[in-house]
C-alpha atoms as one frame of an Amber mdcrd trajectory, in Angstrom:
protein
 -22.852  46.579  53.608 -21.925  42.798  53.854 -21.664  40.896  50.644 -24.612
  38.892  49.811 -24.522  35.469  50.725 -24.265  32.645  48.246 -26.652  29.686
  48.736 -25.178  26.193  48.558 -25.881  24.390  45.325 -29.105  22.295  45.012
 -29.007  18.517  44.649 -30.815  18.773  41.308 -27.931  21.220  39.889 -25.225
  18.879  41.331 -26.772  16.002  39.508 -27.010  17.935  36.235 -23.173  19.046
  36.389 -22.417  15.473  37.056 -24.146  14.177  34.077 -22.554  16.709  31.996
 -18.998  15.762  33.495 -19.744  12.071  32.478 -20.848  12.878  28.960 -17.764
  15.245  28.432 -15.395  12.240  29.897 -17.225   9.803  27.445 -16.890  12.016
  24.378 -14.352  11.022  21.622 -10.829  12.252  22.300  -9.045  14.233  19.978
  -6.102  12.526  18.192  -3.364  14.042  20.153   0.153  12.253  20.155   2.757
  12.559  22.812   6.175  13.493  21.650   7.742  10.818  23.650   5.189   8.076
  22.184   5.834   9.143  18.604   9.575   9.601  18.807   9.710   6.032  20.545
   8.993   4.454  17.163   9.188   6.803  14.115  10.724   9.898  15.380   9.058
  13.315  16.198   5.153  13.745  15.927   3.939  15.774  13.006   3.868  19.428
  13.278   0.380  20.863  13.755  -1.366  22.486  10.996  -4.317  24.768  10.552
  -7.766  23.181  10.236  -8.537  22.182   6.548 -11.469  23.195   4.238 -12.794
  22.142   0.886 -10.234  24.335  -0.940  -6.998  23.223   0.634  -8.100  20.009
   1.818  -8.771  18.390   5.170  -5.909  17.698   7.545  -4.167  14.383   8.295
  -5.615  12.695  11.229  -3.318  10.327  13.301  -4.723   7.189  14.913  -5.385
   6.872  18.498  -3.308   5.116  19.957  -0.285   6.355  18.153   1.012   4.195
  16.670  -1.192   0.883  16.758   0.336  -2.353  18.011   2.382  -0.733  20.496
   0.301   0.458  23.535  -1.245  -2.323  25.831  -4.051   0.017  26.801  -4.816
   0.763  23.372  -5.056  -2.978  22.496  -7.608  -3.414  25.285  -9.662  -0.467
  24.315  -9.643  -2.026  20.692 -11.345  -5.458  21.930 -13.833  -3.498  24.138
 -12.399  -4.822  27.359 -13.901  -3.007  30.535 -12.454   0.180  31.347 -10.667
  -1.172  34.358  -8.037  -2.582  32.104  -7.363   0.794  30.328  -7.647   3.031
  33.326  -5.275   1.347  35.693  -7.590   0.201  38.085  -7.602  -3.525  37.472
  -5.687  -4.147  40.821  -8.397  -2.648  42.998 -11.395  -3.896  40.994 -10.164
  -7.492  40.215 -11.031  -9.090  43.571 -14.819  -7.336  43.305 -14.857  -8.982
  39.842 -14.067 -12.321  41.254 -16.571 -12.238  43.761 -19.329 -11.370  41.473
 -18.193 -14.065  39.066 -18.636 -16.702  41.951 -22.132 -15.467  42.720 -23.475
 -15.028  39.237 -21.566 -17.909  37.466 -23.913 -20.787  38.417 -27.055 -18.604
  37.666 -25.687 -17.881  34.229 -25.216 -21.549  33.814 -28.739 -22.118  34.810
 -29.982 -19.504  32.753 -28.098 -20.763  29.821 -29.920 -24.098  29.806 -33.066
 -22.197  29.802 -32.284 -19.828  27.078 -31.230 -22.920  24.828 -34.472 -24.413
  25.339 -36.189 -21.180  24.521 -33.916 -20.424  21.472 -34.709 -24.087  20.080
 -38.528 -23.130  20.490 -38.035 -19.771  18.831 -36.349 -21.138  15.943 -39.024
 -23.707  15.232 -41.661 -20.887  15.497 -39.849 -18.271  13.733 -38.421 -20.188
  10.846 -40.186 -17.895   8.338 -38.983 -14.528   9.716 -35.413 -15.802  10.103
 -35.660 -16.985   6.452 -36.495 -13.353   5.504 -33.237 -12.108   7.537 -31.312
 -14.656   5.768 -32.606 -13.688   2.375 -31.589 -10.240   3.043 -27.960 -10.997
   4.381 -27.392 -13.357   1.328 -29.434 -12.095  -1.678 -27.520 -14.013  -4.034
 -29.356 -17.094  -2.703 -32.696 -15.382  -2.601 -33.055 -12.950  -5.145 -35.094
  -9.748  -4.699 -33.753  -8.237  -1.589 -31.405  -5.334  -1.302 -27.701  -6.416
  -0.071 -26.155  -5.302   3.032 -23.043  -3.411   1.445 -21.241  -3.104   4.563
 -21.204  -6.892   5.674 -17.737  -7.509   4.052 -16.310  -4.436   5.263 -17.231
  -5.213   8.870 -15.599  -8.597   8.413 -12.168  -6.792   7.462 -12.682  -4.601
  10.498 -13.257  -7.521  13.006  -9.998  -9.211  11.133  -7.731  -6.179  11.598
  -9.080  -5.595  15.111  -8.034  -8.944  16.039  -4.633  -8.500  14.635  -4.031
  -5.524  16.375  -4.940  -6.773  19.659  -2.885  -9.757  19.373   0.172  -8.686
  17.276   3.559  -8.308  19.062   6.561  -6.786  17.421   8.790  -9.675  15.691
  11.923 -10.333  18.050  14.315 -11.021  15.259  17.110 -11.243  17.291  15.969
 -14.650  18.742  15.414 -16.496  15.275  17.758 -19.459  14.913  18.687 -22.073
  12.101  16.451 -24.506  13.825  13.486 -22.476  12.991  14.123 -22.572   9.220
  12.629 -25.170   7.016  14.193 -27.557   4.692  14.603 -27.005   0.963  11.323
 -28.426  -0.746   8.655 -27.699  -3.137   5.802 -25.545  -1.616   2.155 -25.988
  -1.575   0.550 -23.157  -3.539  -2.691 -21.615  -4.794  -3.085 -20.099  -8.085
  -4.659 -16.518  -8.350  -7.967 -16.334  -9.914  -6.912 -14.033 -12.876  -5.254
 -15.565 -15.694  -1.493 -14.389 -14.828   0.091 -17.556 -13.979   1.186 -16.924
 -10.556   1.375 -19.064  -7.836   1.452 -18.138  -4.165   2.631 -20.514  -1.384
  -0.076 -21.125   1.187   0.488 -19.683   4.469   0.857 -23.028   5.977   4.271
 -23.124   4.610   5.583 -19.954   6.400   8.472 -20.522   8.567   9.497 -18.313
  11.603   6.511 -15.976  11.484   3.139 -16.904  13.347  -0.105 -15.192  12.808
   0.594 -13.046  15.958   4.219 -12.161  15.027   5.720 -14.641  17.431   8.330
 -17.366  16.304   7.109 -20.521  14.778   9.271 -23.166  16.809   8.603 -26.103
  14.384   9.201 -25.408  10.508   6.854 -26.778   8.123   7.314 -30.301   7.191
   8.395 -31.482   3.599   5.246 -33.155   2.744   3.826 -33.618  -0.820   3.029
 -30.179  -2.178  -0.702 -29.331  -2.831  -2.439 -26.849  -4.767  -5.215 -24.899
  -3.216  -8.378 -24.678  -5.266  -9.589 -21.403  -4.043 -12.392 -22.379  -2.211
 -13.040 -21.618   1.604 -14.931 -19.732   4.205 -13.499 -16.406   2.971 -14.458
 -16.976  -0.671 -17.858 -18.128   0.477 -18.422 -14.878   2.260 -17.369 -12.931
  -0.681 -19.451 -15.018  -3.113 -22.626 -14.676  -0.962 -22.330 -10.872  -0.210
 -22.578  -9.070  -3.772 -21.665  -5.520  -4.018 -24.246  -2.486  -4.393 -24.265
  -0.152  -7.331 -21.858   2.878  -6.595 -24.842   5.506  -6.904 -26.824   3.632
  -4.384 -24.093   4.190  -1.519 -24.368   6.996   0.868 -22.256  10.013   0.090
 -20.561  12.829   2.091 -22.351  16.352   2.745 -20.658  19.349   1.450 -19.457
  20.486   4.875 -18.585  16.852   6.211 -15.038  15.977   7.096 -14.451  12.572
   5.445 -11.294  12.170   7.149 -12.835  12.298  10.634 -15.689  10.032   9.334
 -13.179   7.509   8.500 -10.596   7.577  11.461 -13.388   7.512  14.008 -14.320
   3.940  12.681 -10.548   2.974  12.337  -8.913   4.880  14.983  -7.644   2.094
  16.731  -6.517   0.025  13.732  -5.293   2.673  11.329  -1.669   2.887  11.193
   0.163   6.342  11.663   2.004   8.440   9.154   4.971  10.598   9.315   3.505
  12.694   6.192   2.541  16.037   6.576   0.236  17.743   3.904  -0.490  21.450
   4.664  -2.325  21.360   1.619  -3.884  18.704  -0.522  -6.350  19.824  -3.129
  -4.370  23.008  -4.727  -2.193  23.106  -7.674   0.881  23.423  -5.389  -0.251
  20.246  -3.815  -0.581  18.458  -6.924   2.957  19.239  -7.819   4.006  17.641
  -4.482   2.006  14.690  -5.125   4.100  14.035  -8.274   7.306  15.335  -7.396
   7.435  13.991  -3.842   4.344  11.874  -3.070   2.966   8.778  -4.274   4.079
   9.923  -8.104   7.603  10.483  -7.359   8.748   7.203  -8.632   6.572   7.592
 -11.829   7.841  11.089 -12.964   9.462  11.124 -16.074  10.789  13.739 -18.555
   8.916  14.531 -21.804  11.352  13.691 -24.419  11.373  14.218 -28.333  10.821
  10.429 -28.890   7.751  10.721 -26.315   6.255  13.794 -28.461   6.608  11.909
 -31.619   4.978   8.707 -30.604   2.585   9.141 -27.362  -0.558  11.041 -28.157
  -1.262  12.925 -24.822   2.389  14.315 -25.145   1.395  15.699 -28.254  -1.778
  17.174 -26.852   0.171  18.913 -24.099   1.548  22.476 -24.662   5.378  22.875
 -25.395   6.214  24.112 -21.865   5.258  20.605 -20.592   8.693  19.306 -19.349
   7.662  16.441 -17.001   4.798  14.182 -16.997   3.316  11.386 -14.575   1.274
   8.908 -16.765  -1.843   6.923 -15.546  -3.793   7.086 -19.040  -2.794   3.131
 -19.611  -5.709   2.613 -17.372  -8.435   4.392 -19.206  -9.313   1.480 -21.393
 -10.510  -0.781 -18.364 -14.190  -1.251 -18.448 -15.772  -0.010 -15.198 -18.989
  -1.281 -13.157 -22.325   0.581 -13.783 -22.399   4.139 -12.561 -18.540   4.223
 -11.920 -16.432   6.828 -13.489 -13.173   5.657 -15.489  -9.904   6.015 -14.664
  -7.191   8.348 -16.636  -5.059  11.183 -16.768  -1.547  12.521 -17.404  -0.405
  15.363 -15.423   2.261  17.508 -17.061   4.589  20.003 -15.273   6.736  22.450
 -16.403  10.638  22.828 -15.969   9.753  24.159 -12.283   7.435  21.425 -11.725
   4.552  23.750 -11.785   1.368  21.984 -13.150   0.671  23.139 -16.748  -2.383
  20.707 -17.771  -3.942  17.175 -17.310  -4.535  15.200 -20.402  -7.198  12.764
 -19.716  -8.093   9.631 -22.177 -11.707   8.762 -22.145 -12.836   5.117 -22.681
 -13.830   4.460 -26.394 -14.784   1.077 -28.194 -11.804  -0.132 -30.222 -13.632
   0.604 -33.345 -13.952   4.531 -32.562 -11.347   7.279 -32.632  -9.503   7.579
 -29.328 -10.936  10.364 -27.077  -9.029  13.057 -24.811  -9.524  15.905 -22.953
  -6.865  18.482 -22.057  -7.764  20.484 -18.665  -6.177  23.557 -17.876  -6.113
  25.649 -14.588  -8.947  28.292 -15.089  -6.414  31.318 -14.943  -3.852  29.449
 -17.306  -3.030  31.847 -20.189  -2.591  28.803 -22.505  -6.421  28.471 -22.547
  -6.693  31.266 -25.021  -3.713  30.538 -27.113  -2.972  26.814 -27.072  -3.731
  24.639 -30.055  -2.078  21.356 -30.460   0.173  21.103 -33.487  -1.698  18.827
 -35.834  -0.045  15.458 -36.646  -0.967  12.454 -38.520  -1.699  10.602 -35.169
  -3.974  13.689 -33.817  -6.096  13.771 -36.887  -7.372  10.447 -35.806  -8.389
  11.423 -32.244 -11.202  13.389 -30.902  -9.947  16.075 -28.631 -11.356  18.785
 -26.585  -9.815  21.779 -24.396 -11.572  22.006 -21.032 -11.350  25.034 -18.632
 -12.521  28.698 -18.688 -11.863  31.642 -21.035 -11.925  32.044 -24.855 -11.475
  28.860 -27.118 -12.407  26.564 -24.425 -15.197  23.887 -24.673 -16.719  20.968
 -22.781 -15.935  17.595 -23.806 -19.340  16.313 -22.402 -21.145  18.645 -24.832
 -22.524  20.670 -22.210 -21.066  24.463 -22.131 -22.338  25.743 -18.865 -19.874
  23.832 -16.472 -17.976  25.790 -13.902 -14.390  26.132 -14.778 -12.864  25.892
 -11.391 -15.095  22.710 -10.890 -13.728  21.220 -14.162 -10.188  21.614 -13.080
 -10.812  20.430  -9.627 -12.661  17.297 -11.175  -9.498  16.724 -13.228  -7.031
  17.031 -10.362  -9.068  14.688  -8.516  -9.553  12.082 -11.050  -5.683  12.236
 -11.804  -4.762  11.770  -8.130  -7.289   9.039  -7.591  -6.108   6.993 -10.792
  -2.557   7.200  -9.732  -3.362   6.079  -6.470  -5.219   3.272  -7.934  -2.472
   2.572 -10.332   0.239   2.545  -7.512  -1.736   0.158  -5.329  -2.794  -2.164
  -7.795   0.286  -2.434 -10.162   3.275  -1.106  -8.206   2.241  -2.353  -4.636
   0.123  -5.501  -4.827   1.276  -6.909  -8.318   4.812  -5.453  -8.575   6.104
  -5.803  -5.046   3.938  -8.551  -3.390   3.042 -11.093  -6.073   6.093 -10.604
  -8.341   9.307  -9.394  -6.541   8.790 -10.833  -3.074   6.650 -13.668  -3.701
   9.009 -15.168  -6.590  12.278 -14.520  -4.579  10.830 -16.026  -1.543   9.508
 -19.067  -3.170  12.773 -19.427  -5.109  14.561 -19.191  -1.885  12.592 -21.904
  -0.029  12.590 -24.321  -3.066  16.104 -23.933  -4.525  18.317 -22.873  -1.472
  19.277 -25.526   1.255  19.792 -24.336   4.849  23.679 -25.029   4.274  23.787
 -22.239   1.644  24.637 -18.915   2.841  22.379 -17.021   0.719  19.509 -18.871
   2.466  20.130 -17.433   5.735  20.999 -14.093   4.623  17.621 -13.559   2.676
  15.757 -14.540   5.642  15.225 -11.209   7.474  13.931  -9.741   3.815  11.570
 -12.704   3.376  10.159 -12.828   7.089   6.350 -13.257   6.866   6.063 -12.801
   3.098   4.659 -16.227   2.550   1.439 -15.541   4.797   1.049 -12.054   3.691
   1.205 -12.799   0.097  -1.293 -15.644   0.773  -3.638 -13.766   2.649  -3.506
 -10.993  -0.345  -4.302 -13.701  -2.637  -7.579 -14.761  -0.802  -8.789 -11.373
   0.164  -7.528  -8.703  -2.494  -7.316 -11.065  -5.679 -10.233 -13.076  -5.217
 -13.601 -12.104  -7.036 -15.920  -9.693  -5.047 -13.128  -9.547  -2.321 -11.871
  -6.425  -0.818  -9.792  -4.842  -3.705 -12.532  -5.406  -6.460 -15.398  -4.100
  -4.375 -13.239  -0.802  -3.711 -11.939  -0.389  -7.377 -14.323   0.625 -10.050
 -13.572  -2.055 -12.650 -15.865  -4.876 -13.481 -14.681  -8.220 -14.009 -13.640
  -7.916 -17.623 -11.658  -4.613 -16.751 -10.137  -6.793 -13.823  -9.084  -9.513
 -16.111  -7.410  -7.123 -18.698  -5.895  -4.994 -15.709  -4.251  -8.267 -14.282
  -3.188  -9.573 -17.955  -1.348  -6.505 -18.729  -0.021  -5.328 -15.158   3.492
  -6.037 -16.080   3.392  -3.630 -18.939   2.122  -0.800 -16.543   5.271  -1.222
 -13.992   7.249   1.971 -14.020  10.604   0.554 -16.045  13.443   2.781 -15.651
  15.411   1.312 -18.535  15.034   0.641 -22.185  14.656  -1.225 -24.248  12.785
  -4.168 -22.938  13.227  -7.701 -24.300  17.258  -7.942 -24.189  19.887  -9.664
 -21.889  20.872  -6.007 -21.477  17.586  -4.974 -20.275  17.689  -7.644 -17.609
  21.104  -6.398 -15.860  19.786  -2.740 -16.043  16.456  -3.566 -14.684  18.248
  -4.942 -11.557  20.593  -2.119 -11.283  18.615   0.455  -9.509  21.638   2.805
  -9.414  21.839   2.788 -13.176  18.103   3.510 -13.129  18.439   6.486 -10.848
  21.604   7.934 -12.580  19.507   7.649 -15.683  16.469   9.418 -14.337  18.649
  12.425 -13.174  20.612  12.623 -16.550  17.243  12.986 -18.385  16.288  15.809
 -16.196  14.286  14.772 -13.331  16.729  15.974 -10.965  14.468  15.458  -7.702
  15.396  14.697  -4.152  13.448  11.498  -4.637  15.990  10.226  -7.088  19.163
  11.611  -5.183  17.852   9.870  -1.970  17.102   6.645  -3.870  20.785   6.694
  -5.579  22.327   7.227  -2.034  19.966   4.293  -0.389  20.863   1.953  -3.375
  24.600   2.751  -2.772  24.432   1.607   0.903  22.458  -1.667   0.106  24.722
  -2.758  -2.666  27.788  -2.141  -0.460  26.529  -4.505   1.927  25.526  -7.140
  -0.439  28.932  -7.030  -2.161  30.902  -7.343   0.877  28.436 -10.348   1.893
  29.203 -12.185  -1.268  32.953 -11.602  -0.926  32.774 -12.734   2.478  30.990
 -16.120   1.869  32.569 -16.678  -1.606  36.143 -15.244  -1.598  36.467 -17.325
  -4.722  33.972 -16.008  -7.240  33.974 -19.293  -9.189  32.509 -21.169  -6.237
  29.396 -19.000  -6.293  28.918 -19.097 -10.098  29.454 -23.016 -10.127  26.965
 -23.646  -7.176  23.851 -25.623  -8.677  21.673 -24.259  -6.010  22.601 -20.703
  -6.733  22.061 -21.262 -10.602  18.672 -22.784 -10.010  17.728 -20.103  -7.574
  18.542 -17.343 -10.140  16.959 -19.129 -13.113  13.676 -19.494 -11.251  13.666
 -15.896 -10.147  14.327 -14.589 -13.641  12.018 -16.689 -15.451   9.075 -16.573
 -12.926   8.844 -12.671 -13.216   6.880 -11.847 -16.256   8.800  -8.902 -17.128
  12.194 -11.058 -17.406  10.825 -14.409 -18.235  13.008 -15.931 -21.013  15.812
 -13.620 -20.839  18.350 -16.243 -19.299  17.423 -20.072 -19.465  18.948 -23.202
 -18.253  19.649 -24.310 -21.860  21.544 -23.011 -24.858  19.305 -20.568 -26.894
  19.206 -20.052 -30.782  18.145 -16.438 -30.361  21.274 -14.779 -28.841  20.009
 -11.521 -29.326  17.252 -11.391 -26.898  18.406 -13.710 -24.200  21.126 -16.282
 -23.313  21.736 -19.491 -21.259  23.134 -19.484 -17.757  26.320 -21.315 -19.165
  26.907 -18.461 -21.952  27.234 -15.909 -19.213  30.801 -15.060 -18.206  32.046
 -15.570 -14.471  31.843 -11.696 -14.268  28.353 -11.429 -15.444  27.008 -14.350
 -13.250  28.552 -12.521 -10.164  27.263  -9.305 -11.324  23.759 -10.655 -11.895
  23.503 -12.422  -8.610  24.705  -9.150  -6.697  22.365  -7.089  -8.527  19.313
  -9.216  -8.364  19.566  -9.473  -4.531  20.266  -5.810  -4.018  17.483  -5.077
  -6.164  15.262  -7.320  -4.111  16.458  -5.823  -0.739  16.081  -2.120  -2.092
  12.324  -2.939  -3.308  10.869  -4.745  -0.270  12.462  -1.977   1.839  12.268
   1.477   0.284  10.245   0.276  -2.763   7.441  -0.810  -0.432   7.629   2.266
   1.642   7.023   4.432  -1.344   4.118   2.447  -2.621   2.965   1.183   0.506
   3.010   4.098   3.042  -0.355   5.498   1.641  -2.032   6.535   4.880  -2.377
   9.961   4.128  -4.188   9.325   0.849  -6.369   6.373   2.015  -7.843   8.226
   4.779  -8.986  11.104   2.798 -11.503  10.381  -0.111 -11.494  13.894  -1.392
  -7.740  13.501  -1.776  -7.648  10.262  -3.641 -10.419   7.497  -3.957 -10.230
   3.942  -5.357 -13.686   4.544  -7.092 -16.313   7.232  -7.356 -19.376   7.886
  -9.178 -19.596   9.471 -12.498 -21.977  12.055 -11.385 -19.435  13.904  -8.991
 -18.216  15.846 -12.041 -21.307  17.952 -12.142 -22.926  17.646  -8.519 -21.887
  16.694  -4.824 -18.644  16.055  -2.891 -15.681  14.730  -5.215 -15.278  11.767
  -3.157 -15.810   8.215  -3.064 -19.074   7.125  -1.157 -18.739   6.340   2.580
 -18.706   2.586   2.426 -15.865   2.777  -0.438 -14.047   5.451   1.824 -14.141
   3.219   4.723 -13.101   0.187   2.527  -9.851   1.908   1.275  -9.057   2.912
   4.553  -9.385  -0.779   5.843  -7.243  -2.001   2.970  -4.628   0.373   4.029
  -4.984  -0.907   7.643  -4.583  -4.515   6.412  -1.442  -3.715   4.580   0.406
  -2.223   7.814   1.261  -5.140   9.948   4.666  -4.176  11.665   7.905  -5.969
  10.369  11.197  -6.172  11.866  12.807  -2.804  11.698  15.941  -2.240   9.105
  17.375  -0.041  11.886  18.394  -2.344  14.854  17.586  -0.655  18.169  18.117
  -3.479  20.639  19.792  -7.057  20.762  16.598  -8.621  20.585  15.805  -7.137
  17.205  19.421  -7.860  15.857  18.161  -9.655  12.602  21.797 -10.440  11.314
  21.960 -13.159  14.169  20.105 -15.730  11.741  23.154 -15.446   9.268  25.092
 -18.573   8.751  28.414 -18.491  10.571  30.632 -21.359   9.448  33.852 -20.205
  11.331  34.776 -17.794  13.851  36.716 -15.483  11.228  33.619 -15.530   8.888
  31.432 -14.613  11.807  33.488 -11.694  12.755  33.493 -10.401   9.311  29.615
 -10.765   8.970  29.519  -8.802  12.390  31.697  -5.963  10.729  29.568  -5.641
   7.673  26.350  -5.613   9.708  27.809  -2.730  11.953  29.035  -0.621   8.821
  25.643  -1.338   7.189  23.939   0.007  10.547  26.202   2.998  10.705  25.537
   4.104   7.046  21.806   3.683   7.681  22.020   5.848  10.733  24.104   8.550
   9.041  21.653   8.474   5.996  18.491   8.763   8.418  20.063  11.697   9.899
  20.449  13.329   6.479  16.723  12.442   5.664  15.313  13.749   8.773  17.377
  17.050   8.529  16.055  17.621   5.005  12.361  17.086   6.636  13.248  19.460
   9.225  14.053  22.111   6.813  11.056  22.433   4.738  10.348  25.876   5.534
  13.785  27.034   4.443  13.232  25.811   0.632  11.278  27.351  -2.035   8.719
  25.751  -4.275   8.731  22.818  -5.253  11.268  21.591  -2.739   9.166  23.070
   0.519   7.975  19.468   1.125   9.292  16.530   2.942  10.348  13.068   1.788
   9.712  10.048   3.820  10.489   7.075   1.389  13.994   6.343   2.148  14.527
   7.368   5.778  15.848   3.935   7.275  14.361   4.659  10.572  10.943   4.135
   8.954  12.029   1.154   6.908  11.314  -2.744   7.616  13.385  -5.615   6.466
  10.249  -7.136   4.566   6.962  -6.403   2.902   3.992  -6.339   5.353   0.106
  -6.612   5.182
């Protein structure tokens, strides 16, 4: 029997299949990264991981295109140009577009005149409805209407979208001395908060343009001015008040927050080399402290700490290491927001022991603490803090499950596992906020990079070799920090909206920010402290001698050694006779301005003789060797911090895109109900802030002649130029060899046991940039 005949498809069936194909083509593409594109910028793409869940955490999602600022087709899609620009059919469609434009153009012009007339008539007739709309948009001017909480974040997204579409990688090999500005006082703007920091205005930027190009004409030496702090951006912030956190939309229990954030920011979010197979487990918390954003704040629990620090007294004897964040517990928060706080204690093998959280309390009441243990911890049934005079004055409770535990909130009935998950979430989020606020924004941007760059521009003439030597490490800093001043340190701006602190809490936080920095040396307030503070190698060795034998500090010491060697060779090349360096009045003024404008070191070395020689000295009282050492260490420390230091505290893409991993702020209700995460507007806000702090700067490792940033260095003689070329070549060779070691360490994660079964990306020179970015 012949096979049955198959009738041809009907036209209606073909139409349905065609519509299905069109829908599938228009659906969002998964975030897939080609190996070639990934290796071109920052090595091989991350290894794939299994899908995440609410227990281990949601997987990291890479942006599309990978990475931003590189793929032209991605730029065009970002600014919503026609698909022809993205699919490669521009050449075939452009003539058609031109013909259509010739036909439609005159008609559009005539219609425009008519529409303008109609619009004028509509405005005359509809003034009342428009007034209602305006009152909704800007309720501060017309009270009684609810505010649009996303208005400011939409402005941030538009701003960053434009930067992604227009930015080009800086061609540092094309910089020249003619692009540098003359030594002069700079026009500045004061920060709103009372910390006495002035930030040069973006108009004072040399070399860098808003789109990454070269500024051909340097800023002129006009009379310096002071910005009053009022402008269009400030007006937008002041007219768009924030909403209460409990009024914001939250995530559903099974909703992937990473996908939610990346669907909105996929074209502007920076890529990350970090791999987090787990995020919410106890093992992941150890990685978070030892290898992640807490690595530079990990410290040993010493006898002196147990004697003087209350949270250490509330931790069991097995607590060997700690990452502290309780210093932020006393900062007041907005209505409905939960407070910051939590010290995470680890044992000798870096397993999590407990989290001691300080709770906010009025100054006239006893300090309040909660000690959280894992639900299966044997310490829950046996541990009781050894009572001391200090502990007798505090209110303390142990939180968890099992015998002897209680709930600090007064309600027993709380799930033990949720309580522990809550403590971990609060600690991770507090550390994320602490590092972003104190270490990154205040410490690196507004102190280190801002003050060194300002001192360089105001005290070093173009004829001084230090001036050109520091240019690659200060590139774009002025415009970056001025943008931070306007958009992050202004009342109601992006950072105050994302953080939980009210205005009083922000004021107190900024006033004490220098106290919250992770100093590696002690005691402060002495001349010896100044030298040790700038000597990052001494800090690394002190950490390891105290028992913090982690890969972070080993790589930090090796990278510091490479940077210090380069700076020492540069100084010996430019000043074969050290006395010429220390007797240079420009170098003296440069150093004094740096030391005395940094809050933590102000007054340690002054320009005049001091009566109190125990806590400071004048420049003239320092020996020649001390002056040379101070110049060398301070410059090396500056380069170390704006490269690797900024990488450690600024590469937070994996944290910022996942509000269940870490959130800037969250509702106090999440302890008992709902998903432990920031509301959706805050989640998008912290992702946008991350995007805004990731504009590509020149790479530390030079890959092509057009990116050779050493060409800007002053070469006074052919012999000196040859010596500088040799120094730079050796520096690049050392960085390349060190980068290979860093990549080998990350490629052998599976061969190591806990806690070293994780990667470290803070010091890989292939990922580092020469200056801070925004």
